[in-house]
C-alpha positions, 0 to 999 in steps of 0.5 A, spaced: 458 465 474 462 467 480 466 474 478 473 473 479 475 479 482 483 481 481 482 488 480 485 489 487 486 486 494 482 492 496 476 488 494 476 483 499 470 481 504 471 479 511 470 472 512 465 469 517 470 468 522 472 476 522 465 478 522 464 474 528 470 477 531 467 484 529 460 482 532 463 480 539 467 486 539 468 490 546 467 497 544 467 504 547 468 512 545 474 511 541 475 519 541 476 519 549 481 513 548 475 509 551 474 503 546 479 497 549 479 494 542 481 500 538 486 501 544 489 494 543 490 494 536 494 501 536 498 498 542 499 492 537 501 495 531 506 500 535 509 494 537 509 491 530 512 496 527 517 498 532 514 505 534 512 508 541 505 509 539 500 508 533 493 511 531 487 508 528 485 511 522 479 510 517 484 509 511 491 508 508 490 515 504 489 518 511 495 515 514 499 518 508 495 525 508 496 526 516 504 523 515 505 528 510 502 534 514 506 532 520 513 532 516 512 538 511 510 545 513 507 550 514 508 550 506 512 550 500 517 544 503 519 539 498 517 531 499 521 526 495 517 520 492 517 515 486 513 518 480 508 512 481 507 512 488 500 513 491 500 520 494 502 522 487 497 518 483 491 516 487 490 522 493 487 527 489 493 532 490 492 531 498 499 533 499 499 539 496 492 541 498 493 539 505 500 540 507 503 545 502 508 540 499 512 540 493 512 533 490 519 531 487 517 525 483 523 520 482 524 515 477 527 508 478 526 501 476 520 497 479 517 503 483 524 504 487 529 510 487 536 509 489 540 513 494 544 517 488 537 519 485 535 522 491 542 525 493 541 528 486 535 532 487 536 535 494 536 542 495 542 546 498 540 549 505 539 556 506 537 558 499 531 562 500 529 562 493 528 554 493 523 549 497 526 546 503 528 539 502 524 536 508 521 529 507 522 522 503 516 517 502 517 510 500 512 505 498 513 498 501 511 494 497 511 498 490 504 498 488 503 500 481 510 497 479 508 490 480 508 489 488 516 489 489 519 489 495 525 494 496 532 490 497 534 491 504 541 495 502 538 499 497 533 502 502 538 502 507 542 507 502 536 511 501 535 512 509 542 514 510 542 519 504 535 522 507 538 522 515 545 525 512 541 531 509 536 532 515 530 529 512 524 526 515 522 519 513 515 516 512 514 509 510 507 508 506 506 500 508 499 499 504 502 492 503 508 492 508 505 485 511 506 482 504 513 485 504 514 481 511 512 475 508 515 475 502 522 477 505 522 473 512 524 480 515 519 483 520 515 489 519 519 493 525 526 491 521 523 494 515 520 501 518 527 502 522 530 508 521 523 511 519 519 517 523 512 514 521 510 508 518 503 505 517 500 498 515 493 497 512 488 492 514 483 493 508 487 490 502 491 483 503 489 482 510 482 482 508 479 487 513 473 491 511 476 498 513 482 501 517 489 502 517 494 504 523 499 510 523 505 509 528 511 514 530 513 517 536 508 519 542 509 526 540 508 525 533 502 520 534 499 526 539 500 531 533 496 526 528 490 526 533 489 533 532 489 532 524 485 526 525 480 530 529 481 536 524 480 532 518 473 529 520 476 522 521 475 521 529 470 515 530 466 513 536 465 505 537 470 503 532 472 497 536 467 493 531 472 495 525 478 495 529 476 487 531 476 486 524 483 488 524 486 485 530 483 478 527 486 480 520 493 480 524 492 474 528 489 470 522 491 473 515 498 475 515 501 468 514 496 466 509 499 472 504 504 467 502 498 463 498 496 470 495 503 470 493 503 463 490 497 464 486 500 470 483 506 467 481 501 461 478 497 467 474 504 470 472 506 463 469 500 462 465 499 469 462 506 469 460 505 464 455 499 467 452 500 470 445 500 477 446 502 478 453 508 481 455 510 479 462 516 476 466 514 471 471 520 471 475 519 479 476 512 477 480 514 476 488 508 478 492 501 478 490 501 483 484 501 482 477 503 487 472 503 485 464 503 489 457 498 488 452 497 491 445 490 495 448 489 494 455 482 498 456 480 493 450 482 487 454 479 489 461 472 490 457 473 483 454 475 480 461 469 483 464 464 480 459 467 473 461 466 475 469 473 476 470 475 483 473 482 486 472 484 494 472 488 498 466 493 502 468 495 505 462 494 504 454 498 498 454 498 496 462 494 491 466 494 489 473 491 483 476 492 482 484 491 476 488 487 476 495 483 471 500 477 471 495 481 468 489 483 461 489 486 457 484 480 455 480 479 463 479 486 464 477 485 458 472 479 462 469 483 468 469 488 465 465 483 462 460 479 468 459 485 472 457 487 467 452 480 467 449 480 475 449 486 475 446 485 470 441 485 472 433 478 472 431 476 466 426 477 468 419 470 468 415 
């Protein structure tokens, strides 16, 4: 039986059409700016996000790592971000190890903090005993909290507090295009007011690798130094950049299909005894729900050829993407119901 892989949208595989585009890509030395496909991708992303320039990187994690180094330094400056955001939970302590950043985790519903929460933790200027307030990082959409899109007004208020305090702003756009499709607002409008932002191609957009970090020309030129320093510079990278360009051309609008399937999955799971889930809270492609024993459920689902991820003792995450269809969602709902059904009495 075919595996229904809802573990993450990072599990997507390139389509046949994407593979053809990659095979036919015009390539050159990316480090010398001689790869036309990479150059086209960077120009496209800079325009998409409303910045002067962009740099193609192997991963979104590297986008975050370089962005933090651009904004925080040389050591001991403080960055503010949600407690469950990717740089805190999934980057191996990179902001501290690579940039000397002090990370101040903020709480907030659905993976989003408020302007008041940010204002309350900012350090007074000029106190040599304290770390310097330096950077605010925002995740769009909010990954582990359930794929939520920041309310525009709430984000504007956070940006205003950061700007008033003289802080830099970075947008982790791993699923920014999901926010674009769900909200009907452009990527550039979401990135407005930020110093750097990036978009990922290897999640819902379905490319096998890569992300682009965008910012001012000066910041991108400096980002290239860290790309080189940390071993991320590439050669004939147009092969993978072509997959990213194909994704931008063909896989953005179809994210709405993933959102619809996630909503269908949420409605089906919500009526399964033992599952706690509000389907109305699911707005993009991530479904987070509660059960009595998440690791046990995930193990039981694996035996039924359905893959999800346990985020904690009681929390499970399922993510729809272009390799999951309606039949797969139906199988997943059935498998959860079967796995949570009481054992028959003897």
